[in-house]
GURO-38362 format. One line per field, with one value per residue: residue number from 1; x, y, z of N, C-alpha, C in turn. Coordinates in pm, whole numbers, padded with zeros to 5 digits. Each point is the difference from the previous one (the first is absolute). Layout:
<sites>
nr = [NUM, ...]
npx = [X, ...]
npy = [Y, ...]
npz = [Z, ...]
capx = [X, ...]
capy = [Y, ...]
capz = [Z, ...]
cpx = [X, ...]
cpy = [Y, ...]
cpz = [Z, ...]
</sites>
This chain:
<sites>
nr = [1, 2, 3, 4, 5, 6, 7, 8, 9, 10, 11, 12, 13, 14, 15, 16, 17, 18, 19, 20, 21, 22, 23, 24, 25, 26, 27, 28, 29, 30, 31, 32, 33, 34, 35, 36, 37, 38, 39, 40, 41, 42, 43, 44, 45, 46, 47, 48, 49, 50, 51, 52, 53, 54, 55, 56, 57, 58, 59, 60, 61, 62, 63, 64, 65, 66, 67, 68, 69, 70, 71, 72, 73, 74, 75, 76, 77, 78, 79, 80, 81, 82, 83, 84, 85, 86, 87, 88, 89, 90, 91, 92, 93, 94, 95, 96, 97, 98, 99, 100, 101, 102, 103, 104, 105, 106, 107, 108, 109, 110, 111, 112, 113, 114, 115, 116, 117, 118, 119, 120, 121, 122, 123, 124, 125, 126, 127, 128, 129, 130, 131, 132, 133, 134, 135, 136]
npx = [03632, -00128, -00085, -00064, 00040, -00023, -00097, -00028, 00007, -00063, -00050, -00006, -00036, -00103, -00036, 00012, -00073, -00082, 00022, 00071, -00114, -00034, 00026, 00114, -00068, 00043, 00100, 00038, -00028, 00056, 00060, -00106, 00110, 00029, -00092, -00084, -00055, -00115, -00106, -00068, -00088, -00070, -00049, -00091, -00043, 00115, -00107, 00010, 00078, 00015, 00118, 00015, 00038, -00077, 00047, -00009, -00123, -00021, 00050, -00053, -00103, 00023, 00027, -00099, -00075, 00054, -00006, -00117, -00054, 00055, -00052, -00058, 00106, -00128, -00021, -00103, 00057, 00097, -00084, -00038, 00129, 00009, -00104, 00050, 00124, -00052, -00081, 00105, 00091, -00042, -00084, 00076, -00032, -00001, 00023, -00046, 00048, -00106, -00058, 00127, 00019, -00122, 00011, 00123, -00057, -00106, -00081, -00026, -00111, 00001, -00121, -00047, -00019, 00009, 00113, 00057, -00016, 00051, 00085, -00019, -00080, -00090, -00018, -00123, 00063, 00109, 00042, -00063, 00107, 00034, -00062, 00061, 00075, -00028, -00061, 00106]
npy = [-01769, 00046, -00014, 00119, -00027, -00111, 00066, 00061, -00097, -00067, 00124, 00016, -00128, 00016, 00114, -00064, -00080, 00090, 00080, -00104, -00033, 00098, 00022, 00049, -00088, 00087, -00076, 00125, 00047, -00106, 00051, -00085, -00029, 00097, -00067, 00103, -00034, -00054, 00071, -00097, 00091, -00105, 00083, -00073, 00042, -00051, -00054, -00074, -00059, 00131, -00060, 00085, -00121, -00028, -00125, 00028, 00045, -00085, -00095, 00061, 00009, -00128, -00060, 00079, -00032, -00134, 00004, 00064, -00074, -00100, 00096, -00105, 00001, -00044, -00080, 00047, -00018, 00057, 00096, -00014, 00000, 00102, 00053, -00030, 00037, 00098, 00023, -00024, 00072, 00117, 00026, -00045, 00113, -00097, 00134, 00055, 00092, -00046, -00054, -00040, -00029, -00048, -00064, -00043, -00017, -00031, 00090, 00086, -00019, 00127, 00023, -00076, 00087, -00123, -00032, 00116, 00005, -00120, 00052, 00098, 00034, -00041, 00124, 00031, 00103, -00065, 00001, -00103, -00086, 00005, -00084, -00100, 00033, -00113, 00076, -00002]
npz = [00721, 00030, -00097, 00015, 00134, -00056, -00060, 00111, 00083, -00092, -00006, 00126, 00012, -00096, 00056, 00116, -00060, -00044, 00111, 00049, -00067, 00066, -00127, 00039, 00059, 00083, 00043, 00029, -00118, -00041, 00106, 00019, 00042, -00078, -00069, 00028, 00113, -00019, 00018, -00038, -00041, -00041, -00081, -00048, -00121, -00017, -00070, 00102, -00087, -00035, -00011, 00104, 00032, 00105, -00024, -00134, 00016, 00091, -00070, -00101, 00069, 00065, -00126, -00055, 00100, 00008, -00131, 00010, 00091, -00065, -00073, -00050, -00072, -00002, -00110, -00069, -00111, 00061, 00044, -00128, -00034, 00090, -00053, -00112, 00041, 00055, -00107, -00085, 00073, 00037, -00106, -00109, -00067, -00094, 00013, -00111, -00094, -00087, 00105, 00044, -00132, -00005, 00121, -00027, -00119, 00071, -00045, 00096, -00028, -00045, 00076, -00091, -00107, -00066, 00080, -00008, -00130, 00008, 00080, -00100, 00106, -00073, -00059, 00056, -00036, 00052, -00125, -00020, 00030, -00128, -00081, 00055, -00099, -00050, -00104, -00073]
capx = [-00079, -00111, -00094, 00048, 00122, 00106, 00024, 00061, 00139, 00069, 00053, 00132, 00097, 00047, 00092, 00126, 00049, 00025, 00071, 00134, 00005, -00019, 00134, 00019, -00019, 00121, -00032, -00080, -00132, -00074, -00003, -00124, 00017, -00009, -00132, -00064, -00137, -00121, -00137, -00082, -00144, -00041, -00152, -00022, -00138, 00019, -00070, 00083, -00050, -00094, 00070, 00073, 00134, 00019, 00136, 00100, -00028, 00064, 00148, 00059, -00023, 00104, 00126, 00014, 00015, 00124, 00093, 00002, 00043, 00141, 00075, 00056, 00001, -00030, -00107, -00128, 00012, 00073, -00086, -00096, 00073, -00002, -00133, -00007, 00075, -00077, -00114, 00047, 00075, -00049, -00137, -00006, -00096, 00083, -00057, 00090, 00025, -00087, -00077, 00084, 00038, -00116, -00031, 00111, 00021, -00123, 00001, -00142, -00072, -00106, -00121, -00032, -00129, -00112, -00025, -00064, -00133, -00087, -00029, -00069, -00155, -00061, -00120, -00115, -00018, 00104, -00031, 00064, 00086, -00057, 00031, 00129, -00010, 00103, 00067, 00086]
capy = [00120, -00038, 00114, 00115, 00039, -00066, 00081, 00117, -00037, -00056, 00114, 00045, -00095, -00007, 00116, -00037, -00109, 00050, 00124, -00018, -00017, 00134, 00070, 00144, 00020, -00040, -00097, 00064, 00025, -00121, -00061, 00040, -00006, 00130, 00056, 00006, -00074, 00084, -00061, 00012, -00028, -00014, 00006, -00011, -00028, -00101, -00120, -00129, -00100, 00056, 00010, 00122, -00028, 00066, -00029, 00084, 00138, 00019, -00012, 00121, 00113, -00011, 00019, 00140, 00066, -00026, 00068, 00140, 00018, -00032, 00072, -00089, 00052, -00117, 00032, -00068, -00143, -00074, -00023, -00102, -00130, -00027, -00049, -00137, -00079, -00014, -00088, -00136, -00060, 00032, -00048, -00132, -00008, 00006, 00094, 00069, 00137, 00090, 00080, 00085, 00106, 00076, 00081, 00098, 00096, 00076, 00143, 00051, 00066, 00095, -00031, 00054, 00079, -00081, -00045, 00111, 00031, -00107, 00002, 00122, -00017, 00074, 00067, -00057, 00070, -00033, -00099, -00131, -00026, -00073, -00141, -00030, -00072, -00100, 00022, 00109]
capz = [-00023, -00092, -00035, -00079, 00047, -00081, -00119, 00048, 00043, -00118, -00073, 00065, -00027, -00141, -00016, 00041, -00092, -00141, -00015, -00046, -00153, -00066, -00044, 00046, 00157, 00083, 00092, 00120, -00034, -00013, 00121, 00073, 00147, 00044, -00016, 00130, 00002, -00026, 00015, -00123, 00009, -00133, -00024, -00140, -00049, -00115, 00042, 00002, -00080, -00105, -00128, -00001, 00056, 00123, 00052, -00066, 00051, 00131, -00019, -00074, 00088, 00104, -00057, -00028, 00130, 00066, -00090, 00041, 00145, 00022, -00102, -00103, -00141, -00090, -00100, 00024, -00045, 00106, 00105, -00041, 00007, 00143, 00034, -00058, 00076, 00132, -00018, -00022, 00110, 00135, 00015, -00052, -00119, -00118, -00088, -00093, 00047, -00067, 00097, 00071, -00095, -00032, 00116, 00029, -00106, -00003, 00057, 00013, -00116, 00044, -00067, -00129, 00000, -00010, 00134, 00073, -00052, 00035, 00140, 00029, -00014, -00112, 00036, -00071, -00123, -00107, -00099, 00013, -00118, -00103, 00001, -00047, -00134, -00011, -00123, -00017]
cpx = [-00105, -00089, 00062, 00123, 00128, 00036, 00084, 00145, 00083, 00057, 00132, 00106, 00052, 00092, 00150, 00069, 00051, 00072, 00139, 00021, -00005, 00129, -00002, -00027, 00129, -00041, -00072, -00145, -00085, -00010, -00115, 00022, -00006, -00144, -00079, -00132, -00110, -00119, -00075, -00138, -00056, -00154, -00023, -00143, 00018, -00061, 00095, -00063, -00093, 00077, 00077, 00141, 00027, 00144, 00108, -00016, 00067, 00152, 00056, -00028, 00110, 00141, 00041, 00015, 00134, 00107, 00015, 00056, 00145, 00089, 00074, -00019, -00026, -00110, -00129, 00006, 00086, -00088, -00106, 00071, 00014, -00131, -00027, 00085, -00068, -00113, 00038, 00062, -00053, -00144, -00016, -00091, 00081, -00063, 00104, 00005, -00093, -00081, 00074, 00053, -00103, -00022, 00111, 00017, -00118, 00022, -00143, -00043, -00101, -00120, -00023, -00122, -00124, -00038, -00068, -00145, -00102, -00037, -00069, -00142, -00049, -00128, -00120, -00018, 00105, -00050, 00071, 00076, -00075, 00035, 00149, -00005, 00119, 00067, 00089, 00007]
cpy = [-00044, 00120, 00110, 00056, -00058, 00084, 00127, -00036, -00058, 00107, 00038, -00105, -00011, 00121, -00029, -00100, 00066, 00126, -00018, -00015, 00132, 00063, 00132, 00013, -00052, -00107, 00048, 00028, -00127, -00080, 00049, -00020, 00143, 00063, -00014, -00073, 00090, -00084, 00018, -00034, 00007, 00013, 00005, -00031, -00094, -00131, -00119, -00102, 00046, 00000, 00130, -00006, 00082, -00024, 00085, 00140, 00021, -00009, 00121, 00120, 00005, 00030, 00143, 00075, -00014, 00057, 00151, 00018, -00025, 00062, -00093, 00062, -00118, 00039, -00086, -00152, -00078, -00039, -00102, -00142, -00036, -00062, -00148, -00093, -00021, -00101, -00143, -00072, 00021, -00055, -00137, -00014, 00017, 00086, 00057, 00146, 00098, 00086, 00103, 00112, 00103, 00095, 00101, 00110, 00101, 00136, 00039, 00071, 00091, -00036, 00063, 00082, -00086, -00055, 00104, 00025, -00122, 00009, 00132, -00020, 00089, 00076, -00068, 00060, -00047, -00114, -00135, -00023, -00091, -00148, -00029, -00090, -00096, 00009, 00114, 00045]
cpz = [-00101, -00022, -00071, 00054, -00073, -00116, 00042, 00047, -00115, -00089, 00074, -00017, -00140, -00037, 00037, -00087, -00135, -00007, -00039, -00155, -00074, -00030, 00052, 00145, 00070, 00103, 00132, -00035, -00007, 00140, 00083, 00150, 00059, -00009, 00133, -00016, -00027, 00034, -00129, 00029, -00147, 00003, -00146, -00032, -00122, 00055, -00006, -00100, -00116, -00129, -00014, 00049, 00124, 00055, -00061, 00046, 00139, -00015, -00056, 00100, 00103, -00051, -00029, 00128, 00056, -00092, 00040, 00140, 00015, -00111, -00092, -00133, -00097, -00085, 00041, -00054, 00094, 00117, -00035, 00016, 00156, 00045, -00051, 00091, 00139, -00010, -00028, 00118, 00133, 00021, -00054, -00113, -00117, -00110, -00099, 00046, -00049, 00092, 00076, -00093, -00018, 00133, 00027, -00100, -00008, 00067, 00017, -00124, 00046, -00075, -00137, 00001, -00006, 00145, 00079, -00039, 00039, 00150, 00046, -00011, -00115, 00062, -00079, -00140, -00105, -00083, 00036, -00131, -00096, 00018, -00052, -00123, -00002, -00131, -00004, -00133]
</sites>
């Protein structure tokens, strides 16, 4: 398997490898042979190679989706470790866990008032902001 599909399939494989390590899961809960199949369509606006860890983003998105779909009772840090295992073994990239940890721990942030204000067109009568001072 090559390309981006290795990241997706790698997550399913890594879940099967790591689930038996989770304390409190019964043997039946850790057995993915009972998990049903799925079709995955990935669409993203994360630029490839832009330093935003597109690989960790897809790994964590798939890991969270599979965890929800298969009703796995696991933590986000566990899913980050699944992503790292998938990237190291299924993809063959010797990465650490920092990017997966950041991607799996993130949460959507509502737009701030400054973001909203910056995107709101100004009327011709509104005052322009003053100069930005570098002294405090």
